[in-house]
N, C-alpha and C positions, 0 to 999 in steps of 0.2 A: 152407842154405848157408853162412850168417853162422857157425852153431854149429860147424861143421866146419872153421872158419877160413878158408872159401874165399868171397870176396865175390863179389857177382853184375858181371859184364861188361856192355858196352854192349849187346850183343845181348839179356842179360836184362832189363836196364833198358827197351829198346823194346819187348820183350814185355809187361811190365808197364804200361808205359804205353798202348800198343795196346788191353790188355785194359780199361783204366780208359775209353779213349775210346770203344771199343765197347759199353761199358756204358753211356755217356751219362754217366759221372761224372767231368765235366771239372773240376770243382774239384777233386778229388783227384787227378786227372793232372798239375795246377799244382802241388800242395803236394808231390806225387812228385818232380816235376821239379826244385823247390827244395832237395829233399834230395839227390838225385842230384848237383847242383852243387857238392855240400860234399864230393863224393868227389873221386877221381883219376881217374874216367873223364869222358872229354872226349864231350859230346855231338855227335852228327853230323848230317848232312842230315834224316835219317828222326825224330830225335829231336826236331828244331826244327819239322819240318811236323806232328808229332803236337800239339805244344803251340800252334802257329799255329791249328791246327783247334779245337782247345779253345778258345782266345781268342775265335776267332770266334764260336764256339757261344754263348759267356758274354756276348757284346756288346762285350767288352772290346779293341776295334778298334785304338785307338792304340798300347796293347803289342802287338798283332800285326803292327802294321806298324813299329812301332820294332825287332822283332825281326826282321823282313825285310829292313830297312835293314841292319842289324848282320851279317847275314849276306852282302848284297853287297859291304858293306865289308870283308869278310875278318876282321871281329874274332873272329869265332867259328869261325872257321879251317874253315869248310865253308860252299861256296856254294850258294845256291838252287837246285833243280832244277824240272823240268817241274812237279811236285806243289806245290812252293811256291808259283811264279807262278800255277797254277791256284787254289792257295787265296785268293791275294790278288786276283784277278780277282773271285772268288766274293765275298768281303768288302766289295770295292768295289759290286759290285752290288747287295747286301742294303740299302747305304746309299744307292742311288739316283745314285751317281756314275760314271755311265756311261762318261764321256771317260776318265775315270782307269783304267774296265777295260780300253778300247782302247788307252791308253798302255803298261799293264803287259802286254798280251800283244806290243804292237810292241818293247818292251825286252826281252822273251824271244827274240823273233825276232833282234833286234840282238846278242844275248850267244850266239849260235849253237846255241841250243836248238830242237829240230823239234817243235812242237806235236802232241800226240795228240788223238784223237775228245774225250777228257774236256775238253781245253783249250778245244778250239772250241766244245764243248758249252757251257762257262761263260760263255764270250762271247755266244751266239747267247741264252742265258739271260737274260744281261743287258740284251741289244737285245729280248727279248720281253718282260720286265718292263715296259718303257714304250712297249709297241706299236710299236717300230722294226722294221716288217716288211721293208723293204728292206735294211736292214743285217743282219739277220738271214737273209735269204735270201741276201747276197753271201756271209756266213760259211758258209752250209750248201754253197754251191758252191764255196768255197775248199776244204772236206774232200773232194769229190769229185776236184777239181783235182790235189790232192795225191797221189793214189792212197789215200786212206782211205774206208771206207765208213760213211755216216751210220748211228748205230744208233738204238734206238727213243727215247733220249733227244734225239736231235738232231731226229727227225720231230716229236717232242713241242714241244719248243720253237720250232720254225717254225709249227706249228698253232698254238700260243699267241700267237705274236707277231702272225699275221693276226687272230685272235679278239680280241686287245685293240686292233687297228687296225681294228675294225668291218669286217672282210673274213670273215663267217663261211662265206661260198659256198669261198673260197681256204682255209680251215681245211679244210673237209669234204673239198676235193681231195687236200690234204696227208694227211689220216687215211687216204684211199682208195689213196694212194701207199703207204704201208706197207704195205697188204696186198698190193699188186700186187710189192713187193720182199721178199715174204716174211718180214715182220716181222710180230708179233702185237702189237696196241695191247693196251695194260695198264690199269690202274685210272687213271694218271695220264694216260694220253691220252685216255681216253673223257671225264674230267672236264674237262679243256683242252676237248674239242668240245661239252660241255655248256655250260660257260662262255662258248665263243664265240657260241654261238645265244642263251642266256638274256641276256647282257650287251647283245645287239642286240635284245632285245624278241622273239626267234622262240622263244615257250615252247611252241609245237607240237613243233617240232622238236627242244628240248631233251629234252622228253621223251621223244620217240622214241628219241633215243640213247641216255636211261637204259634203257628197253626192250631196245634191242639190245644193250647191255652185258650185261643180266642173260641175253638168247639166247645170248651167246657164252661164258656160262659164269664171268664175273666179277660176284663179289657186290659190291652197290655198298656203299659205306661213309658215314661221316659228311660227307665232303667233297663226295661225289656229293649228297647231301640239301642241304648248305647252299648249294650251287651253285644246285640248283633250286629252293630257298626264296628266293633272292635275286631270281632271275629271276622269279618270281611276283610279287614286290614292284615290280619295274620294270614289269611289266606290266599292273599294276593289277588281278591275278584274285585275287578272295577265295577263290572255291571252292577254286582249285590249291593255294592255301596249306594248307587242312585238308587236301586229297588227299595232297599230299607229307609231312606230318606222320603221315597214316595209313600211308601207304607206309613211313616208317621205323619206325612202330610193329609191324605185320605182319611186318616182317624183322627184329624185334627189335634195330634199332640204337637204342643210347641215344644220346639227344641230349646234346651238351657244351654249354659255354658259347656257343661260337661259333655253334654251329646255333640254341639258343635266342635269340642275338642276332639271326641272320638272320630267324628267324621275326618276333620282336617287330617288327623294322624293316620287314618286308615287311608285315604287319598294320597298323602305323603309316601306312606308305606309301598304302595303299588305304583309309585312313579308318575302319579298324577298330579304335578305341581300347579297346572293352571287351573285345574277343579278346586283344588284346596285353597288357592289364593282368592278364587271367586266364592267360596263359602264362607270365607274369612271377611270379605267385604259384605255379604249377607248378612253375617252376624251383626257387625256394627251398624248396618242399615235398620235390622229390627231392633235396635237399642238393647240386644244382649252383650253387655261389656265383657270384652277379653279379660282374661287373669293370668297369673303366672303360668299356670298350666299351657293356655293358649300360645304365649310366647315362648316358652319352653320348647314345644312342640314345634313350632315355626323354624324357630332359630335352629334348632339341633338338625331338624331335618334340611333343611337350607344347606347347611355344612354337610351334612352327609351325602348331597345330591351336588356338591361343589358349587354352590351358588353365596358365594362369601359375600359379595356385596349387597344380595337381598336380606342375608342374615344379620347382616350389620344394620341395614334400613331398619329391621323389625326390633333391633335394639334401642335405635333412637326414640322410636314409638314408645316401645316399654318404658322410657326413662322418661319421656313427656309426659306420660299417663300415671307416673310414678307409681307403678307397678312393680312390686319387690321381684329382685333379682335373683334366681335360683341357682344352686350350685353346678345344675346341668346348661344353663345358660352361659355362667360364666366359663365354665370348660368349653362349652362351644364356641364362644366369642374368641376366647385365648385363641383356639385352634383356628378360626376364620381369620384371624390377625397374622397368626404364624404361615398359613398357607399362602397367604399375599405378602408374605415378608416383611410385615409391619410389627417387627419385634419389639420395638419401644412400647406401642400401643398393647401389645400383648401383655408386656411386664406391668403396664399402667393398670391393665384391667385386673392382673392379679393382685396386685398391691391394694387397689379399690375394694376386691372381695374381702381383703383381711382388714380393712379399715372400717368394713360396714359391719363387721361381727360375724360374716358368714365364713364358717370355717372351711378351708380348700380339702377336699377329697382326695383320694389315690386317681381318680380322674383326672381333677384338677392339675395336679401334679404331673402327672404322666404330658396332659397338653403342653404344660408350660417347659417340659425337660425336652419334648419334641420341637418347641418353638426355639430354646436354645440351641440345640442339635441342627435346626436349619440356620441359623445365623453362625454355625460353628464357633460358640462360647462356650468353650467344653470346661472350662473352669465354673461358669454359673451353672452349668449342669450339674457338677459335680457337689457344689455348694447347696443347690436345691435337695439333692437326696439326701445329703446331712440333715437338712430342715426337716426332711418329711420323719427321719427317725427321731428327730428332737421333738417333734409333735406327735409321735406314737402313731404316724401312718404307716400300717403296714404294707411294703411295696408288693407289687402283683408281678407276673412275669412280663407284662409289657412294660411296666416302668423300669424294671430291670435291666430289659432289651434295648429300651432308649438310653440306660444309663451305658452300657456295653458299647452300643454303637458311638456314642460321647468318647468313649475312652480309647477305641481304634481309631477312630477320625481325628482324635487329639493328639495320636502317637504314643496312647499309654496302654498297649495291649496286655500288660503284663497286671493291670488294674482289672481288667476283664474276668481274667481266672480268679481273683479276689472276690468278685461277686459272685461268681459262680458257686464259690465255697460259702459265701455268705446264704444264697439260695437254698443250698443244702442243709444248713442250720436252723433255717427259717422252714424246711420242709415247703417249698416255692416249686411248684411245676415248672418244668422244662420244656421251652415251647419250640417249634422250629427256627424261630428268630432267634432265642436264645442260643441254639445250638449252633445256627449259622454265624454268630459273633463270636461264638470260641473257637470255631475253627478258623475264622478268619485271624482271631488274636494269635493260633497256634502256628498256622501259617507265617506271620509277620514275627513270631519270635522264632521261629524253626525249632518249635518245641516239640519233639515226634513222640517223647515218651507221654506226655499230656494228650498228645493226638491219639494214640493206641488205648490209654485210658479212657480218653471220651467216646471211641468206637465201642470199647465195652459197654459202657453206661447206654449208648443208644440202641445198640443190640438188640435188646426185646421190643423196643418200637420200631425197628425199620419197617414194617407193613404199614405203620401210618406215618412215618417221617416222609416228606416231600423228596421225591427223586431227584430234584434241584439241589438239596442239601446233599443226599447220599453221592450224587456225582461231584459235588465240591471236595467231600472226603477222598475220593478215588483220586481225584486231580493232586491233592495234598501228598499222598502217599506216593504217588507217581512223581511227583516234581522233587521229592525227596529220595528217589532213587529206591523205595524199597517197593519192588516191583513184586515179591512174592506176598507181601502185606497186601499190595493192592489186590491183587488176584482172588487171595483169600477173603476180602472183603467183597467184591463181585459176586462170588461163590454164596457168600452170608444174605446178601442182598436178595439174590434170587431165589434162595432156598426158603427165605422169609416172606416170600409172596409178593413182595414188591417187584412192579413191572419196570426193567432197564429200558429206556426209550432211545432214540436215535443220537442224542447228545451224551449216552453214557459209552458207547463204544468206541469213539473218536479218541475219549480220554486214554481208554486201555490202550488201542493201537499207538497213539502219540508215543507214549512211555515203553511201550515194549519195544518198539523199533529204536528209541533212542538207547535202550538197554541191548539192543542187538539181538534181541528173542524172535527170529522171524518165524519160527515153528509155532510158536503160539500166537502170533501175528495173523498167520493165515488160518489157525484154528478159529481165532476169535472172529474172522471174516464168515467162516463156515457158521459160527452161532447165529451170526446175524441173519444169513439165510434161513437157517432152520427157525427162526423166529419170526420170519416173513419180513425182515428190516432189508430194504435192497441197500447193499455198501454203495458209497459213490465212486465215482470214477476216480477221485481224489486219493481215496484208499489204496485203488489196486495200482495208482502212479507211483505211490511212494514206497510200496514194498518193490516193484520195477526198478525204480531208482535205487534203493539200498541194494539190490541185486546187481545191479551195474557199478555201484561204488564200492560196497562194503562186502557184498555176499561171497565173490570169489568164483572161481572156476567150479569147485566142488560141489557147492549148492546151487547154482545158477539155473542147470538144468531141473533140478528138484524144485526149485522155486517158480520155474517156467512151467511145469506140470500141474502144480496146486493150482497157479493163477488160471491156466487154460481150462482146468477142470470147474474153477468157480463161475470163470467167464461163463462157460458152457450152461451152467444152472441158472446165472442171472439172468440170460436171456435180455441183456441191456446193449442194444444197437449201437449206442454212442460208446460204451465201453469195447464192443466186439472190434470196433474200427480202430479205435486209438490204441489199443492194448497190443493191436498185431505187430505195430511198428516198435513198441515198447519192447516186447517179449523178441522180436528180431534182434534189437539191438544188444539185448543181454547175451544171444548166441554169438554176436560177431564180437563183442569184448572178450567173452572169454573161449573163443575158437582158437 
C-alpha cells in the first residue's frame, strides 16, 4: 500500500494490531501502536482495546490503567466501551483486587453501558478466583434476571467458585445443571470439577471425573494431569501419584514445568523424597527447565523434612542458573541456616533479599526472629520486630510468639506482657505458644494477678488448649501457694471437656501435700482410680511418708485406712508388697 502512495487507514491498522494480538505477539503489537501514533491516523476505541489487552498480557498493568483513564477523560477522543471495561475488570481480577472489579463494573453501569454475558463472566471469574461463591451466584442470577442466557463460561465460573469455597457437592450440581440446560461441558469445566474434588481431598471422585471426561470424548491435557497430581499430594496417596504420571505417559501427554512442579511437590508432601529428586533429575534430562516454582518446592520441602544441606545445595543450583529467588525461598533458606546454627549466613541472606528489591514478608521476618532466638541475640530480635512495624508488616501470632520467647530468654519477661497488650490492640489471635510464653513470664515475674486474669482469658478455650499448657498453669498456681485457685482451675478444666492426663495429677498431689492437705490428696488418688489412671507407687509412698513425719497419731489410722482401701482397688502387686511395710511403720510411729 505504501509503495503505491496509499497509506493504511484506521481499519487496516486495527487489522494488523489484531493479527499481532491473536498471534500472541503482544510486544510487536505495542511497537506497532507506537509507530501508528506517528501518523495522522487517530486511534479509536477498538485500537485502544487491543492495546489494553496486550498490556495486560505483558503484565504492564499500570500502563493499561493509565490508558483506560485517558479514554474516560476523553483525552484520546474515544470513550471506553463494554470491551474496555471488561478488560479492566479482568486486569483487576488477575491482580486479586476484587473490590476494584466490582467498582469498575458499577462504573460501567453508571455510564449507561449495558453489560453483556462476557462482562458478567469477567466479574464472576474474579469472585470465583477467591472462592466467593455467594457473590458469584448473585452475578449468575443477575445474568438471567436481565434476560441473558448464562453460557458455558458462566457455569464453569460458578462451579469454580464452589470448588474454591470447599463446596464440591454444589460444584457437581452446577456441572449437572450445564447438561440440563443443553450445554456441553468443555475441558475447562471438567478441570474445574476435578480441582473442586481434588482440592477438598476427594481423590476418588476427582479420578472418576477424569474418566468421565474421557468417556465424553474430551481428551485430558496437561492441566487435568496437574490438577490430579496436586490432589494426590493433598490426600497423601503415594500410589496415585505414580498412577497419574503413568496415565499421562500412556496418553502421550508431555509434562511441562508446571506438571513436574506439581508431581515433585506431591511426592514431597507424602514424604517420598527420593522419588521427588528422581523426577527432578528426569525433568532436567528431558530439557524441561526448572523455574523458580521448582526450586521453591524443592528448597521449602527439604527444610520441612529437615534436609537442610540438600536445601542449600538446591539454592546453589538456583543461583548458578540465575533463577530469581522467591520470598518463600529466602524464608526457607534463612530457616535452614538458622537450624544449622549458621546465623551470620542467615543474616546475610536476609540482607541480600532486601538489596535485591524483594520485600521481606511476615514469614521471612518470623524465620529471622527464630534465627536470632537460636543465637540468643535478644537485642537483634527486638530490633527486627521494630523494623517490621516500620515497614508496615503486620505481625501474626507466630512472630509474636518468637518475640515473646526472645524476651523471656533474654530476662525481660515484663516485655512479654507488653507484646500481649499489643496483640489485643491489633486483634491478633492468641495461640498455645503465646499463652505458654505469657504463663512463663508470669512465673518469672511472680505476677499472680496477671496469672488469674490470663486464666479467665483462656477459660473459654480450655477445651482446645493443650493439656500441657493447662498443666503449666496448675503448676504455677500450686507453686505460688494458691491451692484453692489451683483446684478451682482443675475443676474448670475437667468441666470444659479437656481430658486431664497422667502428668496432671502429680502436680495436684505435690502441691496438696506441700500444703498439708492430705484429705484432698487421698481424694485425688481416688479420682485417678475413677478415671482409670493407675496411681504410681511413689504417690502412695509420699502420703505414707507424710503420715509418718507430719500426720500425727490422730490421723495415722485414717490415712492408713484410706490407703489400704485404695491399695485393694488398685490391684498393683508392687504397691501391695511395699506399702505393707510402710503402713506398718505408721502404726509403729503412732502407737
